[in-house]
C-alpha positions as CSV (number, residue, x, y, z in Angstrom):
1,M,0.0,0.0,0.0
2,N,1.2,3.5,-0.8
3,P,2.3,5.6,2.2
4,S,-0.3,8.0,3.4
5,V,0.1,11.6,2.1
6,A,-1.6,14.8,3.3
7,V,-1.4,17.7,0.9
8,V,-2.0,20.8,3.1
9,I,-2.6,24.2,1.4
10,L,-2.2,27.2,3.7
11,N,-4.5,29.9,2.5
12,W,-4.7,33.6,3.4
13,N,-7.1,35.7,1.3
14,G,-6.4,33.4,-1.7
15,K,-9.8,32.6,-3.0
16,T,-8.8,33.4,-6.5
17,F,-5.9,31.0,-6.4
18,L,-8.1,28.3,-4.9
19,E,-10.6,28.8,-7.7
20,R,-7.8,28.4,-10.3
21,F,-5.6,25.7,-8.9
22,L,-7.4,23.6,-6.3
23,P,-9.2,21.6,-9.1
24,S,-5.8,20.4,-10.3
25,V,-4.8,19.3,-6.8
26,I,-8.1,17.3,-6.5
27,K,-7.2,15.5,-9.7
28,S,-3.9,14.2,-8.2
29,N,-3.3,10.6,-9.1
30,Y,-2.3,9.1,-5.7
31,A,-4.2,6.3,-3.9
32,N,-3.6,7.1,-0.3
33,L,-4.2,10.9,-0.3
34,Q,-6.0,13.5,1.8
35,I,-6.3,17.1,0.7
36,I,-6.7,19.8,3.4
37,V,-6.9,23.6,3.2
38,A,-5.8,25.4,6.3
39,D,-7.2,28.9,6.3
40,N,-5.1,31.5,8.1
41,A,-7.9,33.8,9.2
42,S,-8.7,35.1,5.7
43,T,-10.8,38.2,5.4
44,D,-12.1,37.3,2.0
45,D,-14.8,34.6,1.5
46,S,-12.3,31.8,1.1
47,V,-13.9,29.7,3.8
48,S,-17.5,30.0,2.6
49,F,-16.2,29.3,-1.0
50,L,-14.6,26.1,0.1
51,K,-17.6,25.0,2.2
52,A,-20.0,25.6,-0.7
53,N,-17.9,24.2,-3.5
54,Y,-15.5,21.6,-1.9
55,P,-17.3,20.1,1.1
56,S,-15.3,16.9,0.8
57,I,-12.0,18.7,1.2
58,G,-10.6,18.9,4.8
59,L,-10.8,22.4,6.2
60,I,-8.9,23.8,9.2
61,V,-9.6,27.3,10.2
62,N,-7.0,29.1,12.2
63,E,-8.3,31.9,14.5
64,H,-5.5,34.3,13.6
65,N,-3.1,34.9,10.7
66,H,-0.1,33.2,12.2
67,G,2.1,33.6,9.1
68,F,3.4,30.8,7.0
69,A,5.5,29.1,9.7
70,E,3.1,29.0,12.7
71,G,0.1,28.7,10.3
72,Y,1.5,25.3,9.2
73,N,2.5,24.3,12.7
74,Q,-1.0,24.8,13.9
75,A,-2.5,23.0,10.9
76,L,-0.3,20.0,10.9
77,S,-0.8,19.4,14.6
78,N,-4.2,18.3,13.5
79,V,-3.2,16.1,10.5
80,E,-2.2,12.4,10.6
81,A,-0.2,11.0,7.6
82,E,3.2,9.5,6.9
83,Y,4.1,12.3,4.6
84,Y,3.1,16.0,4.6
85,V,3.2,18.1,1.5
86,L,3.1,21.8,2.2
87,L,1.7,23.3,-1.0
88,N,1.2,27.0,-1.8
89,S,-2.2,28.0,-2.9
90,D,-0.8,29.5,-6.1
91,V,0.6,26.2,-7.5
92,E,-0.9,24.2,-10.4
93,V,-0.1,20.5,-10.4
94,P,-0.3,17.8,-13.0
95,E,-2.0,14.5,-12.1
96,N,1.2,12.5,-11.4
97,W,3.2,14.9,-9.2
98,I,3.2,13.0,-5.9
99,A,4.1,9.4,-6.6
100,P,7.6,10.1,-8.1
101,V,8.7,12.2,-5.1
102,I,7.4,9.7,-2.5
103,A,9.1,6.8,-4.4
104,H,12.4,8.7,-4.2
105,M,12.0,9.4,-0.5
106,Q,11.0,5.8,0.3
107,R,14.3,4.5,-1.1
108,D,16.4,6.1,1.7
109,E,15.4,6.3,5.4
110,R,17.7,9.3,5.8
111,I,15.8,11.4,3.2
112,A,13.6,13.6,5.3
113,A,12.5,16.3,2.8
114,A,12.2,16.8,-0.9
115,Q,10.9,19.1,-3.7
116,P,9.8,18.4,-7.3
117,K,11.0,20.6,-10.2
118,I,9.3,24.0,-9.8
119,K,8.5,25.9,-13.0
120,W,6.8,29.2,-13.6
121,Q,3.0,28.9,-14.1
122,A,2.9,31.8,-16.6
123,N,5.6,30.2,-18.8
124,K,6.0,26.5,-18.2
125,A,9.2,26.4,-20.2
126,Q,11.0,28.4,-17.5
127,F,12.0,27.6,-13.9
128,E,10.3,29.5,-11.2
129,Y,12.2,31.8,-8.8
130,A,11.3,30.1,-5.5
131,G,12.8,26.6,-5.8
132,A,13.6,25.9,-9.5
133,A,15.6,22.6,-9.5
134,G,16.6,22.7,-5.8
135,G,18.0,25.1,-3.3
136,Y,21.6,25.7,-2.3
137,L,23.5,27.9,0.2
138,D,26.7,29.8,-0.3
139,C,29.5,30.2,2.3
140,Y,27.9,33.4,3.7
141,G,24.4,32.1,3.9
142,F,23.0,33.5,0.7
143,P,20.4,31.1,-0.8
144,F,20.2,30.4,-4.5
145,C,18.8,27.6,-6.8
146,R,19.9,25.3,-9.5
147,G,18.2,27.2,-12.3
148,R,18.0,30.6,-10.5
149,I,20.8,32.8,-9.2
150,F,19.5,36.1,-7.7
151,D,17.1,37.4,-10.3
152,E,18.6,35.4,-13.2
153,V,16.1,32.6,-13.9
154,E,16.9,29.9,-16.5
155,A,14.7,28.2,-19.1
156,D,14.2,24.5,-18.4
157,E,16.1,22.7,-21.1
158,N,16.4,19.5,-19.1
159,Q,19.8,20.6,-18.0
160,Y,19.1,19.3,-14.4
161,P,17.6,15.9,-15.1
162,T,19.0,13.8,-12.2
163,E,17.8,13.1,-8.7
164,S,20.2,14.9,-6.4
165,E,20.8,15.9,-2.8
166,I,20.3,19.6,-2.2
167,F,20.6,22.0,0.7
168,W,17.0,23.2,1.0
169,A,13.7,22.4,-0.6
170,S,11.2,25.1,-1.6
171,G,8.2,25.8,0.6
172,A,6.1,26.2,-2.5
173,A,5.9,22.4,-2.8
174,F,7.6,20.9,0.2
175,F,7.5,17.2,0.9
176,I,8.5,16.0,4.4
177,K,8.2,12.8,6.4
178,S,5.9,13.5,9.3
179,K,8.2,11.8,11.8
180,A,11.0,14.1,10.8
181,W,8.7,17.2,11.0
182,K,7.7,16.2,14.5
183,Q,11.3,15.4,15.6
184,V,12.5,18.9,14.8
185,G,9.4,20.6,15.9
186,G,8.2,21.9,12.6
187,L,8.8,25.4,11.4
188,D,10.2,28.3,13.5
189,A,7.2,30.5,14.2
190,D,9.4,33.5,15.0
191,L,10.4,33.6,11.3
192,F,6.8,34.3,10.4
193,A,7.5,33.8,6.6
194,H,10.4,33.5,4.2
195,M,13.4,31.2,4.6
196,E,11.6,29.1,7.2
197,E,11.9,26.1,5.0
198,I,15.7,26.7,4.7
199,D,15.9,26.8,8.5
200,L,13.9,23.6,8.7
201,C,16.1,21.8,6.1
202,W,19.3,23.0,7.8
203,R,18.1,21.7,11.2
204,L,17.3,18.3,9.5
205,K,20.8,18.2,7.9
206,N,22.5,19.0,11.2
207,L,20.8,15.8,12.5
208,G,22.1,13.7,9.6
209,Y,19.1,13.8,7.3
210,K,19.1,14.4,3.6
211,V,17.1,16.8,1.5
212,V,16.6,16.0,-2.2
213,Y,15.4,17.2,-5.6
214,S,13.1,14.9,-7.6
215,P,13.0,15.9,-11.2
216,M,10.5,13.2,-12.3
217,A,7.8,15.4,-10.9
218,E,7.1,19.0,-11.6
219,V,4.7,21.7,-10.5
220,Y,3.9,25.2,-11.7
221,H,4.1,28.2,-9.3
222,V,2.7,31.7,-9.9
223,G,5.0,33.2,-7.2
224,G,4.6,36.2,-5.0
225,G,1.0,35.3,-4.2
226,T,1.1,36.7,-0.7
227,L,4.0,39.1,-0.6
228,N,5.5,40.2,-3.9
229,A,9.1,41.3,-4.5
230,N,8.2,45.0,-4.3
231,N,7.0,44.8,-0.8
232,P,9.5,46.2,1.8
233,F,8.1,43.8,4.4
234,K,9.4,40.9,2.3
235,T,12.8,42.6,2.2
236,Y,12.7,43.0,6.0
237,L,11.8,39.3,6.5
238,N,14.4,38.1,4.1
239,F,17.3,40.0,5.6
240,R,16.3,39.4,9.2
241,N,15.5,35.7,8.8
242,N,18.7,35.1,6.9
243,L,20.8,36.3,9.8
244,I,18.6,34.3,12.3
245,I,19.0,31.0,10.5
246,M,22.8,31.5,10.3
247,Q,23.0,32.2,14.0
248,K,20.9,29.1,14.8
249,N,22.5,26.6,12.5
250,L,26.1,27.4,11.9
251,N,28.6,25.9,14.3
252,F,29.8,28.3,16.9
253,S,33.1,29.3,15.3
254,E,31.6,29.9,11.9
255,A,28.6,31.8,13.3
256,C,30.9,34.2,15.2
257,Y,32.5,35.5,12.1
258,K,30.1,34.7,9.2
259,V,27.2,36.5,10.7
260,F,29.5,39.6,11.2
261,I,30.7,39.4,7.6
262,R,27.1,38.9,6.4
263,M,25.9,42.1,8.1
264,W,28.6,44.0,6.3
265,L,27.7,42.4,3.0
266,D,24.1,43.5,3.6
267,L,25.4,47.1,3.7
268,A,26.0,46.8,-0.1
269,A,22.3,46.1,-0.6
270,W,21.5,49.0,1.7
271,L,23.6,51.4,-0.3
272,Q,22.1,50.2,-3.6
273,F,18.6,50.9,-2.3
274,L,19.6,54.2,-0.9
275,L,21.4,55.4,-4.1
276,T,18.5,54.3,-6.3
277,G,15.9,56.2,-4.2
278,R,14.3,53.0,-2.7
279,F,14.3,54.4,0.8
280,K,11.6,52.1,2.2
281,F,13.8,49.1,1.2
282,A,16.9,50.6,2.8
283,W,14.9,51.2,5.9
284,A,13.7,47.6,5.8
285,I,17.3,46.4,6.1
286,N,17.9,48.8,9.0
287,K,14.8,47.4,10.7
288,A,15.9,43.8,9.9
289,H,19.3,44.2,11.5
290,A,17.9,46.0,14.6
291,Q,15.3,43.2,15.1
292,F,18.0,40.5,14.7
293,L,20.1,42.1,17.4
294,R,17.1,42.6,19.7
295,Q,16.3,38.9,19.6
296,F,19.9,37.7,19.5
297,F,19.7,35.9,22.9
298,I,16.3,34.4,22.1
299,T,17.7,33.0,18.9
300,A,20.8,31.7,20.8
301,K,18.6,29.5,23.0
302,K,17.2,27.8,19.8
303,R,20.6,26.4,18.8
304,G,20.4,22.7,18.6
305,S,22.8,20.2,20.2
306,V,24.5,19.6,16.9
307,Q,25.8,22.2,14.3
308,L,28.0,20.7,11.7
309,P,30.5,22.8,9.6
310,L,28.6,24.3,6.7
311,Q,30.8,22.7,4.1
312,L,30.0,19.2,5.4
313,H,26.5,19.5,4.1
314,A,25.5,18.5,0.6
315,G,24.3,21.6,-1.3
316,A,26.7,24.1,0.4
317,Y,28.6,26.1,-2.2
318,P,32.1,26.6,-0.9
319,S,32.5,30.2,-2.3
320,S,30.6,33.4,-2.4
321,I,27.6,33.4,-4.8
322,V,27.7,37.3,-4.6
323,W,31.2,37.4,-5.9
324,A,30.4,34.8,-8.6
325,Y,27.3,36.7,-9.8
326,F,28.2,40.3,-9.5
327,V,32.0,40.2,-10.1
328,K,32.6,37.1,-12.3
329,K,29.2,37.6,-14.1
330,T,28.2,34.0,-13.5
331,K,24.5,33.9,-14.4
332,K,23.8,30.1,-14.5
333,F,24.2,27.4,-12.0
334,S,26.0,25.2,-14.5
335,Q,28.7,28.0,-15.0
336,L,29.8,27.7,-11.4
337,N,31.9,24.6,-12.4
338,W,31.2,23.1,-9.0
């Protein structure tokens, strides 16, 4: 019998996405499947829409908007399955998108999390920003993807066709074994949203688990469904959370100097925003650093009992992706020669 799978869609004011993409999820070809929508206190009519049109779909209603991280923590505490799939509401899926990933994960007990190939819903010949063909991390904690470095997104020409171990799996379509989720305590609610899946994968890897990319399945992501790239709050979350997950998961000696270096590297982004008149985004970086320092000791208490050197992890790029992209003009993952 196939392992039990629960696809859980966290929704916040996403009725339009549910109308467009929930029908594709319902058509998923997998025998032992439950589909659940967890509503994060939407103020549109998402809940009434689901009750009227999809009464057979599981529905969890959170009392407050807890953000992506705690919203999923609350929802999954009420879900029983061997595998959880955290699926964004703005993702379209083909019928056979679940089985290949589960089959890949079943082959190795140490595989805790995975993602399919993630492509852009508006142009299905192109990778999508948030995940592409698997997530990686450079030596200073900057995340990037196979198929996307900073804002340079590649067309999918089957250049990344093999199953592989990666550093992090995208939260847009995130597969995880429920026992691993429970072992590490789910997502860090203090992150609210953005990079919480990188933190989760990093914690799993520090415990000896693997995170993988499964190219035999693909999904199509709209992207920016809740917070788009032009929102200063997203900038704030990305800069703050990146520092937090470095402090939490790097070993002590690396954390002492890499967090310091990273804060200086952030200054370059701050200057760019300032010189181009994007003052709200420059202020968002100021706010991110201030909040990181304010909760420094709270974050310190979250450090696990094991933090391995970054370069021992599969998917950790040994150099600076900032240097490679902006100085060496490396625009594609394949050009890293790594």
